[in-house]
C-alpha positions in Angstrom: 122.4 79.0 134.1 125.2 76.0 135.3 124.3 77.2 139.3 121.0 77.1 139.0 121.2 73.7 137.5 123.2 73.0 139.9 121.5 74.4 143.7 118.3 72.4 141.7 120.1 68.8 141.6 121.0 69.7 145.4 117.1 70.9 146.1 116.1 67.5 144.6 118.4 65.3 146.5 120.7 64.5 144.4 124.2 65.7 145.5 126.2 64.4 143.7 125.4 66.2 140.6 125.0 69.6 143.0 127.3 72.3 144.2 130.4 69.5 144.7 130.8 69.9 141.4 131.9 73.4 141.4 135.2 72.6 142.2 135.5 70.3 138.9 133.8 72.3 136.5 136.7 75.3 137.6 139.4 72.5 137.0 138.4 71.7 134.0 138.0 75.3 132.0 141.2 76.1 133.9 143.0 73.8 132.1 141.5 73.0 128.6 139.2 70.7 129.0 136.1 72.5 129.0 135.2 76.1 127.2 133.1 79.0 127.7 131.3 81.4 125.6 131.4 78.8 122.5 128.5 77.6 120.9 126.8 74.6 119.7 127.2 73.8 116.1 124.8 71.8 114.1 127.3 69.8 111.7 123.7 67.8 109.8 120.4 67.4 110.2 117.3 66.8 108.9 113.5 67.4 109.9 113.8 64.8 112.9 117.2 64.7 113.4 120.8 66.7 114.7 124.2 66.1 115.3 125.7 68.5 117.0 128.9 69.0 118.8 129.1 70.9 121.5 132.8 71.9 121.6 133.5 71.3 125.2 131.2 73.9 126.4 129.6 73.5 129.9 126.6 70.7 129.4 124.1 72.5 131.4 124.2 75.4 129.1 124.5 73.5 126.1 121.5 70.9 126.6 119.1 73.9 126.8 120.5 74.6 123.4 119.9 71.3 121.8 116.4 70.4 123.6 115.5 73.5 122.5 116.3 72.3 118.2 114.9 68.6 119.0 111.5 69.9 120.7 111.2 72.8 117.6 111.5 69.0 115.4 109.8 66.8 117.4 106.4 69.6 117.3 106.1 68.6 113.5 107.0 64.9 114.0 106.6 61.7 115.7 109.9 61.1 116.6 113.0 63.3 116.9 116.6 62.4 118.0 120.0 64.2 118.2 123.3 63.0 119.4 125.6 65.5 120.8 129.6 64.9 121.4 131.9 67.0 123.2 129.9 68.4 125.5 131.0 69.0 129.5 129.3 67.3 132.2 125.6 67.3 131.1 124.4 67.7 135.0 121.5 65.6 136.2 119.8 63.6 133.0 116.2 63.9 135.3 116.7 67.6 134.9 116.5 67.8 131.0 114.1 64.8 130.7 111.5 67.3 132.3 111.7 69.8 130.0 111.0 67.1 127.7 107.6 66.1 129.8 106.9 69.2 130.5 106.3 70.0 126.6 104.1 67.3 126.0 106.6 64.5 125.2 108.1 61.6 126.1 111.4 61.9 126.5 115.0 59.6 126.7 118.6 61.3 127.3 121.5 58.9 127.8 125.4 59.1 128.1 128.4 58.7 128.4 132.6 59.5 129.2 133.7 59.1 126.1 135.5 56.3 126.6 137.7 58.0 128.9 136.6 57.1 132.5 136.6 53.4 133.8 135.1 53.1 137.0 133.0 50.1 136.4 134.1 46.5 135.9 132.3 43.9 133.5 130.7 40.9 135.3 133.7 38.4 136.4 136.1 41.8 135.8 138.7 42.9 138.0 139.4 46.2 136.4 137.0 49.0 135.6 136.3 49.2 131.6 133.3 51.7 131.2 132.0 54.8 133.1 128.5 55.1 134.8 126.3 56.2 131.3 123.2 57.4 133.3 120.1 57.1 131.2 116.5 59.1 132.1 113.0 59.3 130.4 109.9 60.8 131.2 106.1 60.5 130.2 104.1 63.3 130.7 100.8 63.0 133.2 99.1 67.2 132.6 100.5 70.5 133.5 103.9 70.1 135.1 102.8 66.6 136.5 105.2 63.8 135.1 106.8 60.4 135.7 110.4 60.5 135.2 113.2 57.5 135.8 116.6 58.5 136.3 119.4 56.2 136.9 123.0 55.4 136.1 123.6 51.8 134.8 126.1 50.6 137.8 125.1 50.1 140.7 126.2 53.5 142.1 126.4 57.0 140.6 130.2 57.5 140.9 129.6 60.8 142.7 127.8 59.3 144.9 130.8 57.0 145.8 133.1 60.4 146.2 130.2 62.3 148.4 130.6 59.3 150.5 134.2 59.0 151.0 135.0 62.6 151.9 132.2 62.0 154.4 134.2 59.3 155.1 130.9 57.3 155.1 130.7 53.5 154.0 128.3 52.6 150.8 125.6 49.7 150.9 127.2 45.9 150.1 126.6 45.0 146.2 128.2 48.3 145.0 131.6 48.0 145.1 134.6 45.7 144.8 138.1 45.8 145.5 141.6 46.1 143.5 141.0 41.6 143.7 137.3 41.4 143.4 136.8 41.3 146.9 133.1 43.0 147.4 133.8 46.1 150.0 131.5 48.8 151.4 134.9 51.1 152.1 134.5 54.2 148.9 138.2 54.7 149.1 138.8 51.7 147.3 137.6 54.1 144.2 140.5 56.6 145.0 143.2 55.1 146.0 146.2 52.2 144.8 145.4 50.0 144.6 142.5 50.8 143.1 139.4 49.0 142.7 135.8 49.2 140.7 132.5 50.3 140.7 129.7 46.9 139.8 126.9 46.9 137.3 123.0 47.2 138.2 122.5 43.4 139.7 126.2 43.7 141.2 129.3 41.4 140.3 126.8 39.2 138.0 125.2 42.2 136.7 124.9 41.0 133.2 121.6 42.6 132.3 122.5 46.2 133.6 126.3 46.0 131.9 124.5 45.1 129.0 122.6 48.4 128.9 125.5 49.8 129.9 126.7 48.7 126.5 124.1 49.8 124.6 124.6 53.1 125.7 128.7 53.1 125.1 127.9 52.1 121.4 124.6 54.6 120.7 126.4 57.6 122.0 129.7 57.5 120.7 128.6 55.3 117.7 126.3 58.4 116.5 127.2 61.1 118.2 130.9 60.3 116.4 132.9 60.6 120.0 134.5 57.4 121.2 133.8 54.1 123.2 136.5 52.5 125.5 138.9 52.2 125.4 139.6 56.2 124.0 142.1 56.5 122.1 145.2 58.4 124.6 144.9 61.7 125.1 141.1 62.2 124.7 138.6 64.1 127.1 136.7 62.9 129.3 133.3 64.9 127.4 130.0 63.3 127.4 128.9 62.2 124.3 124.8 62.5 124.5 121.7 61.0 122.5 117.9 62.3 123.3 115.1 60.8 121.5 111.9 62.4 122.0 108.5 61.1 121.1 105.6 63.4 120.2 102.2 61.6 121.5 100.3 63.6 119.2 101.9 61.5 116.3 100.8 58.3 118.0 97.2 57.6 119.7 97.7 61.0 121.6 98.6 63.2 124.7 95.5 62.7 126.2 95.6 58.4 125.7 99.0 58.5 127.1 98.5 60.4 130.0 95.1 58.5 130.5 96.9 55.4 130.9 100.4 56.3 132.3 97.6 58.0 135.8 95.8 54.6 135.6 98.9 52.7 135.8 100.8 55.1 138.8 97.3 54.7 140.4 97.4 50.8 140.3 101.1 50.6 141.4 100.1 52.6 144.4 97.3 51.0 145.5 98.9 47.9 145.8 99.4 46.3 149.2 102.8 47.4 151.0 104.4 44.5 153.0 105.1 47.2 155.7 101.4 49.1 156.4 103.3 52.0 157.9 105.6 52.2 154.5 103.4 52.8 151.1 104.5 52.0 148.0 107.7 54.0 146.6 108.1 54.9 143.2 110.7 56.3 140.6 111.4 59.9 141.3 109.0 60.0 144.6 112.4 60.6 146.5 113.4 63.5 144.5 109.9 65.3 144.9 109.7 64.7 148.5 113.4 66.2 148.8 112.6 69.0 146.8 109.5 70.0 149.4 111.5 69.7 152.6 114.6 71.3 151.1 113.1 74.0 149.4 111.9 74.9 153.0 115.0 74.0 155.2 117.6 74.4 153.0 120.4 72.3 151.4 122.1 70.4 153.8 125.6 70.0 152.7 129.1 67.7 154.0 131.8 69.9 155.8 134.3 68.3 153.0 132.2 69.9 149.8 131.6 73.1 152.3 135.1 73.2 152.3 135.9 72.5 148.3 133.5 75.2 148.0 135.1 77.9 150.7 138.6 77.2 149.0 137.4 77.5 145.7 135.4 81.1 146.7 138.8 82.3 147.8 140.9 81.3 144.8 138.8 82.6 142.5 138.0 85.8 144.3 134.4 85.8 145.2 133.3 88.4 147.2 131.3 87.6 150.0 132.4 83.9 150.6 133.1 84.1 154.2 129.2 84.9 154.9 128.5 82.2 152.4 129.8 79.4 154.2 129.4 79.0 157.7 
């Protein structure tokens, strides 16, 4: 289940949430920060809500279990909301809102890192105070078609910074600052001393982006029983998760939602592009294109990721790894 989710992230072009995470997950299991074989505990619930504890289980295992509970509740309600604490890295949030939309519902998923990771600086601040706090939404369009948005509330996801660092690539302007608060393109400032910080959406004056990040910290921690920054000493960097599902059938109807969504998307795609050869590009388009291309031609991996996977495979005695990583 976890490996399939990671490969799907690579297929959709989200390499920062793909197989590069395997070594991290294995390390977390070894240190006891993650647990295998644990159950999802429903701590409290009503007809339209659920509070759960994942007991540090792998996120790609716990998220489907939580969604199964919540989708069943949403089927008989206008809305259903769940909060979950102590969840391992929940992976690519777009995967989970996709499952909601395929069930004919609209959904939102947001997570924080239990207040333990501090990468992102507040506007005007020098040091990182919170994590990248991603959020995703999905709207059903009919069948397996949907519209989705999956984004971090920082200018860049930390996983992408790490990939650039290992590959020796510079990052675009406006996403990082060094330890003195000066703009930089060098991802090394997040992994070498003195450490810099990731910027919120909007850069060093990104009040709106950082405000959204604050809402996610406060809601996910406040509703789940987890932590917002600063977490107490010794707190583990697990995810606190917030999921909300809207059942269109209990509002204006699924047909109306689909009609409005398709009309809206057609209207936007029909907008005159600045460059005629470059059509309008909307959220989700790149992931869909990458999935089609990589499904045909395979998933490209940088040298550092391949080497990490090779070492991890050898460490755990995975046979045949020499044939896989060539």
